[in-house]
DRENBA-233451 format. One record per atom (N, C-alpha, C): residue number from 1; atom name; x, y negated, z negated; chain; residue in three letters. Coordinates in Angstrom, 1 decimal, m for minus. Each point is the difference from the previous one (the first is absolute). Last residue first. Layout:
REM residues N
(node NUM; 'CA'; (X; Y; Z); 'A'; 'ALA')
...
REM end
This chain:
REM residues 90
(node 90; 'N'; (18.2; 12.6; 11.6); 'A'; 'UNK')
(node 90; 'CA'; (0.5; 1.3; 0.5); 'A'; 'UNK')
(node 90; 'C'; (0.5; m0.1; 1.4); 'A'; 'UNK')
(node 89; 'N'; (m2.1; m3.6; m2.5); 'A'; 'UNK')
(node 89; 'CA'; (1.3; 0.3; m0.5); 'A'; 'UNK')
(node 89; 'C'; (0.6; 1.2; 0.6); 'A'; 'UNK')
(node 88; 'N'; (m4.6; m1.4; 0.7); 'A'; 'UNK')
(node 88; 'CA'; (0.9; m0.8; 0.7); 'A'; 'UNK')
(node 88; 'C'; (1.5; 0.2; m0.3); 'A'; 'UNK')
(node 87; 'N'; (m3.5; 2.2; m2.4); 'A'; 'UNK')
(node 87; 'CA'; (0.1; 0.6; 1.4); 'A'; 'UNK')
(node 87; 'C'; (1.0; m0.9; 0.8); 'A'; 'UNK')
(node 86; 'N'; (m1.1; m1.5; m4.3); 'A'; 'UNK')
(node 86; 'CA'; (0.8; 1.2; 0.0); 'A'; 'UNK')
(node 86; 'C'; (0.2; 0.6; 1.3); 'A'; 'UNK')
(node 85; 'N'; (m2.9; m3.7; m0.3); 'A'; 'UNK')
(node 85; 'CA'; (1.4; m0.4; m0.3); 'A'; 'UNK')
(node 85; 'C'; (0.9; 1.2; 0.0); 'A'; 'UNK')
(node 84; 'N'; (m4.6; 0.7; 0.4); 'A'; 'UNK')
(node 84; 'CA'; (0.6; m0.6; 1.2); 'A'; 'UNK')
(node 84; 'C'; (1.4; m0.3; m0.2); 'A'; 'UNK')
(node 83; 'N'; (m2.3; 1.5; m3.7); 'A'; 'UNK')
(node 83; 'CA'; (0.2; 1.1; 0.9); 'A'; 'UNK')
(node 83; 'C'; (0.6; m0.5; 1.3); 'A'; 'UNK')
(node 82; 'N'; (m1.2; m3.2; m3.3); 'A'; 'UNK')
(node 82; 'CA'; (1.2; 0.8; m0.4); 'A'; 'UNK')
(node 82; 'C'; (0.3; 1.1; 1.0); 'A'; 'UNK')
(node 81; 'N'; (m4.0; m2.5; 0.7); 'A'; 'UNK')
(node 81; 'CA'; (1.2; m0.8; 0.3); 'A'; 'UNK')
(node 81; 'C'; (1.3; 0.8; m0.4); 'A'; 'UNK')
(node 80; 'N'; (m4.1; 2.0; m1.1); 'A'; 'UNK')
(node 80; 'CA'; (0.2; m0.1; 1.5); 'A'; 'UNK')
(node 80; 'C'; (1.2; m0.8; 0.4); 'A'; 'UNK')
(node 79; 'N'; (m1.2; 0.1; m4.6); 'A'; 'UNK')
(node 79; 'CA'; (0.5; 1.3; 0.5); 'A'; 'UNK')
(node 79; 'C'; (0.2; 0.1; 1.5); 'A'; 'UNK')
(node 78; 'N'; (m2.0; m3.9; m1.9); 'A'; 'UNK')
(node 78; 'CA'; (1.4; 0.1; m0.4); 'A'; 'UNK')
(node 78; 'C'; (0.6; 1.3; 0.5); 'A'; 'UNK')
(node 77; 'N'; (m4.6; m0.6; 0.7); 'A'; 'UNK')
(node 77; 'CA'; (0.8; m0.9; 0.9); 'A'; 'UNK')
(node 77; 'C'; (1.5; 0.1; m0.4); 'A'; 'UNK')
(node 76; 'N'; (m3.0; 2.4; m2.7); 'A'; 'UNK')
(node 76; 'CA'; (0.1; 0.6; 1.3); 'A'; 'UNK')
(node 76; 'C'; (0.8; m0.8; 1.0); 'A'; 'UNK')
(node 75; 'N'; (m1.0; m1.8; m4.3); 'A'; 'UNK')
(node 75; 'CA'; (1.0; 1.1; m0.1); 'A'; 'UNK')
(node 75; 'C'; (0.2; 0.6; 1.4); 'A'; 'UNK')
(node 74; 'N'; (m3.3; m3.3; m0.3); 'A'; 'UNK')
(node 74; 'CA'; (1.4; m0.6; m0.3); 'A'; 'UNK')
(node 74; 'C'; (1.0; 1.1; 0.0); 'A'; 'UNK')
(node 73; 'N'; (m4.4; 1.4; 0.2); 'A'; 'UNK')
(node 73; 'CA'; (0.4; m0.7; 1.3); 'A'; 'UNK')
(node 73; 'C'; (1.4; m0.5; m0.1); 'A'; 'UNK')
(node 72; 'N'; (m2.0; 1.7; m3.9); 'A'; 'UNK')
(node 72; 'CA'; (0.3; 1.1; 0.9); 'A'; 'UNK')
(node 72; 'C'; (0.5; m0.6; 1.3); 'A'; 'UNK')
(node 71; 'N'; (m1.7; m3.0; m3.1); 'A'; 'UNK')
(node 71; 'CA'; (1.3; 0.6; m0.5); 'A'; 'UNK')
(node 71; 'C'; (0.4; 1.0; 1.0); 'A'; 'UNK')
(node 70; 'N'; (m4.1; m1.9; 0.9); 'A'; 'UNK')
(node 70; 'CA'; (1.1; m1.0; 0.2); 'A'; 'UNK')
(node 70; 'C'; (1.3; 0.6; m0.5); 'A'; 'UNK')
(node 69; 'N'; (m3.8; 2.6; m0.8); 'A'; 'UNK')
(node 69; 'CA'; (0.3; 0.0; 1.4); 'A'; 'UNK')
(node 69; 'C'; (1.1; m1.0; 0.3); 'A'; 'UNK')
(node 68; 'N'; (m1.7; 0.1; m4.4); 'A'; 'UNK')
(node 68; 'CA'; (0.7; 1.3; 0.3); 'A'; 'UNK')
(node 68; 'C'; (0.5; 0.0; 1.5); 'A'; 'UNK')
(node 67; 'N'; (m2.7; m3.6; m1.4); 'A'; 'UNK')
(node 67; 'CA'; (1.3; m0.1; m0.5); 'A'; 'UNK')
(node 67; 'C'; (0.9; 1.3; 0.3); 'A'; 'UNK')
(node 66; 'N'; (m4.6; 0.0; 1.2); 'A'; 'UNK')
(node 66; 'CA'; (0.8; m0.9; 0.8); 'A'; 'UNK')
(node 66; 'C'; (1.4; m0.2; m0.5); 'A'; 'UNK')
(node 65; 'N'; (m2.9; 2.6; m2.6); 'A'; 'UNK')
(node 65; 'CA'; (0.3; 0.7; 1.3); 'A'; 'UNK')
(node 65; 'C'; (0.8; m0.9; 0.9); 'A'; 'UNK')
(node 64; 'N'; (m1.7; m1.9; m3.9); 'A'; 'UNK')
(node 64; 'CA'; (1.1; 0.9; m0.3); 'A'; 'UNK')
(node 64; 'C'; (0.5; 0.8; 1.2); 'A'; 'UNK')
(node 63; 'N'; (m3.8; m2.8; 0.4); 'A'; 'UNK')
(node 63; 'CA'; (1.2; m0.8; m0.2); 'A'; 'UNK')
(node 63; 'C'; (1.2; 0.9; m0.3); 'A'; 'UNK')
(node 62; 'N'; (m4.2; 1.9; 0.3); 'A'; 'UNK')
(node 62; 'CA'; (0.4; m0.4; 1.3); 'A'; 'UNK')
(node 62; 'C'; (1.3; m0.8; m0.1); 'A'; 'UNK')
(node 61; 'N'; (m0.6; 3.4; m3.9); 'A'; 'UNK')
(node 61; 'CA'; (m0.9; m1.0; 0.5); 'A'; 'UNK')
(node 61; 'C'; (0.5; m0.4; 1.4); 'A'; 'UNK')
(node 60; 'N'; (0.7; 4.9; m2.4); 'A'; 'UNK')
(node 60; 'CA'; (0.6; m1.2; 0.4); 'A'; 'UNK')
(node 60; 'C'; (m1.0; m1.0; 0.6); 'A'; 'UNK')
(node 59; 'N'; (m0.3; 4.6; m2.5); 'A'; 'UNK')
(node 59; 'CA'; (m0.9; m1.2; 0.2); 'A'; 'UNK')
(node 59; 'C'; (0.7; m1.2; 0.3); 'A'; 'UNK')
(node 58; 'N'; (1.2; 4.8; m1.0); 'A'; 'UNK')
(node 58; 'CA'; (0.6; m1.1; m0.7); 'A'; 'UNK')
(node 58; 'C'; (m0.8; m1.3; 0.2); 'A'; 'UNK')
(node 57; 'N'; (m1.7; 5.2; m0.2); 'A'; 'UNK')
(node 57; 'CA'; (0.2; m1.1; 0.9); 'A'; 'UNK')
(node 57; 'C'; (0.6; m1.1; m0.8); 'A'; 'UNK')
(node 56; 'N'; (m0.5; 4.3; m1.8); 'A'; 'UNK')
(node 56; 'CA'; (m0.5; 0.3; 1.3); 'A'; 'UNK')
(node 56; 'C'; (0.2; m1.1; 1.0); 'A'; 'UNK')
(node 55; 'N'; (3.0; 1.2; m4.4); 'A'; 'UNK')
(node 55; 'CA'; (m0.9; m1.0; 0.6); 'A'; 'UNK')
(node 55; 'C'; (m0.5; 0.5; 1.3); 'A'; 'UNK')
(node 54; 'N'; (3.2; 2.3; m2.8); 'A'; 'UNK')
(node 54; 'CA'; (m0.7; m0.8; m1.0); 'A'; 'UNK')
(node 54; 'C'; (m1.0; m0.9; 0.6); 'A'; 'UNK')
(node 53; 'N'; (2.8; 2.9; 2.8); 'A'; 'UNK')
(node 53; 'CA'; (m0.6; 0.8; m1.1); 'A'; 'UNK')
(node 53; 'C'; (m0.9; m0.8; m0.9); 'A'; 'UNK')
(node 52; 'N'; (2.5; m2.1; 3.5); 'A'; 'UNK')
(node 52; 'CA'; (m1.0; 0.8; 0.6); 'A'; 'UNK')
(node 52; 'C'; (m0.8; 0.8; m1.1); 'A'; 'UNK')
(node 51; 'N'; (3.8; m2.5; m1.2); 'A'; 'UNK')
(node 51; 'CA'; (m1.1; m0.9; 0.3); 'A'; 'UNK')
(node 51; 'C'; (m1.2; 0.8; 0.6); 'A'; 'UNK')
(node 50; 'N'; (4.0; 2.4; m1.0); 'A'; 'UNK')
(node 50; 'CA'; (m0.7; m0.5; m1.2); 'A'; 'UNK')
(node 50; 'C'; (m1.2; m0.9; 0.3); 'A'; 'UNK')
(node 49; 'N'; (2.8; 1.5; 3.5); 'A'; 'UNK')
(node 49; 'CA'; (m0.8; 1.1; m0.5); 'A'; 'UNK')
(node 49; 'C'; (m0.8; m0.4; m1.2); 'A'; 'UNK')
(node 48; 'N'; (3.0; m3.1; 1.7); 'A'; 'UNK')
(node 48; 'CA'; (m1.2; 0.1; 0.8); 'A'; 'UNK')
(node 48; 'C'; (m0.9; 1.2; m0.4); 'A'; 'UNK')
(node 47; 'N'; (4.2; m0.7; m2.0); 'A'; 'UNK')
(node 47; 'CA'; (m0.9; m1.1; m0.4); 'A'; 'UNK')
(node 47; 'C'; (m1.3; 0.1; 0.8); 'A'; 'UNK')
(node 46; 'N'; (3.4; 3.0; 1.1); 'A'; 'UNK')
(node 46; 'CA'; (m0.6; 0.3; m1.3); 'A'; 'UNK')
(node 46; 'C'; (m1.0; m1.0; m0.4); 'A'; 'UNK')
(node 45; 'N'; (2.6; m0.8; 3.9); 'A'; 'UNK')
(node 45; 'CA'; (m1.0; 1.0; 0.2); 'A'; 'UNK')
(node 45; 'C'; (m0.7; 0.4; m1.3); 'A'; 'UNK')
(node 44; 'N'; (3.5; m3.0; m0.3); 'A'; 'UNK')
(node 44; 'CA'; (m1.1; m0.6; 0.8); 'A'; 'UNK')
(node 44; 'C'; (m1.1; 1.0; 0.2); 'A'; 'UNK')
(node 43; 'N'; (4.0; 1.5; m2.0); 'A'; 'UNK')
(node 43; 'CA'; (m0.7; m0.9; m0.9); 'A'; 'UNK')
(node 43; 'C'; (m1.2; m0.6; 0.7); 'A'; 'UNK')
(node 42; 'N'; (2.9; 2.7; 2.6); 'A'; 'UNK')
(node 42; 'CA'; (m0.8; 0.8; m1.0); 'A'; 'UNK')
(node 42; 'C'; (m0.8; m0.9; m0.9); 'A'; 'UNK')
(node 41; 'N'; (2.9; m2.2; 3.0); 'A'; 'UNK')
(node 41; 'CA'; (m1.1; 0.7; 0.8); 'A'; 'UNK')
(node 41; 'C'; (m0.9; 0.8; m1.0); 'A'; 'UNK')
(node 40; 'N'; (3.9; m1.9; m1.7); 'A'; 'UNK')
(node 40; 'CA'; (m1.0; m1.1; 0.3); 'A'; 'UNK')
(node 40; 'C'; (m1.2; 0.6; 0.7); 'A'; 'UNK')
(node 39; 'N'; (3.7; 2.8; m0.8); 'A'; 'UNK')
(node 39; 'CA'; (m0.7; m0.3; m1.3); 'A'; 'UNK')
(node 39; 'C'; (m1.1; m1.1; 0.2); 'A'; 'UNK')
(node 38; 'N'; (2.8; 1.4; 3.7); 'A'; 'UNK')
(node 38; 'CA'; (m1.0; 1.0; m0.4); 'A'; 'UNK')
(node 38; 'C'; (m0.7; m0.4; m1.3); 'A'; 'UNK')
(node 37; 'N'; (2.2; m3.2; 3.7); 'A'; 'UNK')
(node 37; 'CA'; (0.3; 0.3; m1.4); 'A'; 'UNK')
(node 37; 'C'; (m1.1; 1.0; m0.5); 'A'; 'UNK')
(node 36; 'N'; (0.1; m2.1; 4.3); 'A'; 'UNK')
(node 36; 'CA'; (1.1; 0.8; 0.0); 'A'; 'UNK')
(node 36; 'C'; (0.4; 0.5; m1.5); 'A'; 'UNK')
(node 35; 'N'; (m3.8; m2.8; 2.0); 'A'; 'UNK')
(node 35; 'CA'; (1.1; m0.7; m0.7); 'A'; 'UNK')
(node 35; 'C'; (1.3; 0.9; 0.0); 'A'; 'UNK')
(node 34; 'N'; (m4.3; 1.4; 1.7); 'A'; 'UNK')
(node 34; 'CA'; (0.8; m0.6; 1.0); 'A'; 'UNK')
(node 34; 'C'; (1.2; m0.7; m0.7); 'A'; 'UNK')
(node 33; 'N'; (m3.5; 1.9; m2.6); 'A'; 'UNK')
(node 33; 'CA'; (0.9; 1.1; 0.5); 'A'; 'UNK')
(node 33; 'C'; (1.0; m0.6; 1.0); 'A'; 'UNK')
(node 32; 'N'; (m3.2; m3.0; m1.9); 'A'; 'UNK')
(node 32; 'CA'; (0.9; 0.6; m1.0); 'A'; 'UNK')
(node 32; 'C'; (0.9; 1.0; 0.5); 'A'; 'UNK')
(node 31; 'N'; (m3.2; m1.8; 2.9); 'A'; 'UNK')
(node 31; 'CA'; (1.0; m1.0; m0.3); 'A'; 'UNK')
(node 31; 'C'; (1.0; 0.5; m1.1); 'A'; 'UNK')
(node 30; 'N'; (m3.8; 2.6; 1.1); 'A'; 'UNK')
(node 30; 'CA'; (1.0; m0.1; 1.2); 'A'; 'UNK')
(node 30; 'C'; (1.1; m0.9; m0.3); 'A'; 'UNK')
(node 29; 'N'; (m3.5; 0.0; m3.1); 'A'; 'UNK')
(node 29; 'CA'; (0.7; 1.3; m0.1); 'A'; 'UNK')
(node 29; 'C'; (1.1; 0.0; 1.1); 'A'; 'UNK')
(node 28; 'N'; (m2.9; m3.6; 0.1); 'A'; 'UNK')
(node 28; 'CA'; (1.0; m0.2; m1.1); 'A'; 'UNK')
(node 28; 'C'; (0.8; 1.4; m0.2); 'A'; 'UNK')
(node 27; 'N'; (m3.5; m0.1; 3.2); 'A'; 'UNK')
(node 27; 'CA'; (1.0; m0.9; 0.4); 'A'; 'UNK')
(node 27; 'C'; (1.1; m0.1; m1.1); 'A'; 'UNK')
(node 26; 'N'; (m3.8; 2.5; m1.1); 'A'; 'UNK')
(node 26; 'CA'; (0.8; 0.7; 1.0); 'A'; 'UNK')
(node 26; 'C'; (1.2; m0.9; 0.5); 'A'; 'UNK')
(node 25; 'N'; (m3.3; m1.8; m2.9); 'A'; 'UNK')
(node 25; 'CA'; (0.9; 1.0; m0.7); 'A'; 'UNK')
(node 25; 'C'; (0.9; 0.6; 1.0); 'A'; 'UNK')
(node 24; 'N'; (m3.1; m2.8; 1.9); 'A'; 'UNK')
(node 24; 'CA'; (0.9; m0.8; m0.8); 'A'; 'UNK')
(node 24; 'C'; (1.0; 1.0; m0.8); 'A'; 'UNK')
(node 23; 'N'; (m3.6; 1.9; 2.2); 'A'; 'UNK')
(node 23; 'CA'; (1.0; m0.4; 1.0); 'A'; 'UNK')
(node 23; 'C'; (1.1; m0.8; m0.7); 'A'; 'UNK')
(node 22; 'N'; (m3.7; 1.2; m2.6); 'A'; 'UNK')
(node 22; 'CA'; (0.8; 1.2; 0.4); 'A'; 'UNK')
(node 22; 'C'; (1.1; m0.3; 1.0); 'A'; 'UNK')
(node 21; 'N'; (m3.1; m3.4; m1.1); 'A'; 'UNK')
(node 21; 'CA'; (0.8; 0.3; m1.2); 'A'; 'UNK')
(node 21; 'C'; (0.9; 1.2; 0.3); 'A'; 'UNK')
(node 20; 'N'; (m3.1; m1.4; 3.3); 'A'; 'UNK')
(node 20; 'CA'; (1.1; m1.0; m0.2); 'A'; 'UNK')
(node 20; 'C'; (0.9; 0.5; m1.1); 'A'; 'UNK')
(node 19; 'N'; (m4.3; 1.9; 1.6); 'A'; 'UNK')
(node 19; 'CA'; (1.2; 0.7; 0.3); 'A'; 'UNK')
(node 19; 'C'; (1.3; m0.8; m0.3); 'A'; 'UNK')
(node 18; 'N'; (m4.6; m1.6; 0.0); 'A'; 'UNK')
(node 18; 'CA'; (0.3; 0.7; m1.2); 'A'; 'UNK')
(node 18; 'C'; (1.3; 0.7; 0.0); 'A'; 'UNK')
(node 17; 'N'; (m0.7; m4.5; 3.0); 'A'; 'UNK')
(node 17; 'CA'; (m0.5; 1.4; m0.1); 'A'; 'UNK')
(node 17; 'C'; (0.3; 0.6; m1.3); 'A'; 'UNK')
(node 16; 'N'; (1.3; m4.3; 2.1); 'A'; 'UNK')
(node 16; 'CA'; (m1.2; m0.1; m0.7); 'A'; 'UNK')
(node 16; 'C'; (m0.6; 1.4; m0.3); 'A'; 'UNK')
(node 15; 'N'; (4.2; m0.5; 2.3); 'A'; 'UNK')
(node 15; 'CA'; (0.1; m0.9; m1.2); 'A'; 'UNK')
(node 15; 'C'; (m1.3; 0.0; m0.8); 'A'; 'UNK')
(node 14; 'N'; (1.9; 2.6; 4.1); 'A'; 'UNK')
(node 14; 'CA'; (m0.9; 0.5; m1.1); 'A'; 'UNK')
(node 14; 'C'; (m0.1; m0.9; m1.2); 'A'; 'UNK')
(node 13; 'N'; (2.9; m0.7; 3.9); 'A'; 'UNK')
(node 13; 'CA'; (m1.3; 0.4; 0.6); 'A'; 'UNK')
(node 13; 'C'; (m1.0; 0.3; m1.0); 'A'; 'UNK')
(node 12; 'N'; (4.4; m1.0; m1.4); 'A'; 'UNK')
(node 12; 'CA'; (m0.6; m1.2; 0.6); 'A'; 'UNK')
(node 12; 'C'; (m1.4; 0.3; 0.6); 'A'; 'UNK')
(node 11; 'N'; (2.6; 3.6; m1.7); 'A'; 'UNK')
(node 11; 'CA'; (m0.4; m0.9; m1.1); 'A'; 'UNK')
(node 11; 'C'; (m0.8; m1.2; 0.6); 'A'; 'UNK')
(node 10; 'N'; (2.1; 2.8; 3.0); 'A'; 'UNK')
(node 10; 'CA'; (m1.2; 0.6; m0.5); 'A'; 'UNK')
(node 10; 'C'; (m0.6; m0.8; m1.1); 'A'; 'UNK')
(node 9; 'N'; (4.1; m1.2; 1.8); 'A'; 'UNK')
(node 9; 'CA'; (m1.0; m0.3; 0.9); 'A'; 'UNK')
(node 9; 'C'; (m1.4; 0.6; m0.4); 'A'; 'UNK')
(node 8; 'N'; (3.8; 1.0; m2.6); 'A'; 'UNK')
(node 8; 'CA'; (m0.3; m1.4; m0.2); 'A'; 'UNK')
(node 8; 'C'; (m1.2; m0.4; 1.0); 'A'; 'UNK')
(node 7; 'N'; (1.9; 4.3; 0.3); 'A'; 'UNK')
(node 7; 'CA'; (m0.8; m0.1; m1.2); 'A'; 'UNK')
(node 7; 'C'; (m0.5; m1.5; m0.2); 'A'; 'UNK')
(node 6; 'N'; (3.1; 0.8; 3.5); 'A'; 'UNK')
(node 6; 'CA'; (m1.3; 0.6; 0.3); 'A'; 'UNK')
(node 6; 'C'; (m1.0; m0.1; m1.2); 'A'; 'UNK')
(node 5; 'N'; (4.5; m1.4; m0.6); 'A'; 'UNK')
(node 5; 'CA'; (m0.7; m0.9; 0.9); 'A'; 'UNK')
(node 5; 'C'; (m1.4; 0.5; 0.3); 'A'; 'UNK')
(node 4; 'N'; (2.8; 2.8; m2.6); 'A'; 'UNK')
(node 4; 'CA'; (m0.4; m1.2; m0.7); 'A'; 'UNK')
(node 4; 'C'; (m0.8; m1.0; 0.9); 'A'; 'UNK')
(node 3; 'N'; (1.9; 3.8; 2.0); 'A'; 'UNK')
(node 3; 'CA'; (m1.2; 0.4; m0.8); 'A'; 'UNK')
(node 3; 'C'; (m0.5; m1.2; m0.9); 'A'; 'UNK')
(node 2; 'N'; (3.9; m0.5; 2.7); 'A'; 'UNK')
(node 2; 'CA'; (m1.2; 0.0; 0.8); 'A'; 'UNK')
(node 2; 'C'; (m1.2; 0.4; m0.8); 'A'; 'UNK')
(node 1; 'N'; (4.2; 0.1; m2.0); 'A'; 'UNK')
(node 1; 'CA'; (m0.4; m1.4; 0.2); 'A'; 'UNK')
(node 1; 'C'; (m1.3; 0.0; 0.8); 'A'; 'UNK')
REM end
């Protein structure tokens, strides 16, 4: 969970940077593996290998980057809430 949070912070810092696409892939790879489902993790990683292979740059527009960040923020907030709830049950 902390790796997802750290990656999200990097995404926010690099929204206008060329590194955004790779960070976005990394966030979703972490998300896939964090699901606990190895098939989902492998599928996510494979899709990112394909996008790297077929395209040097996906070319996210500023609007698409903003949407990606809103999605990642919403997910990160839900993960943080779920983590706090789980810790409270112990």
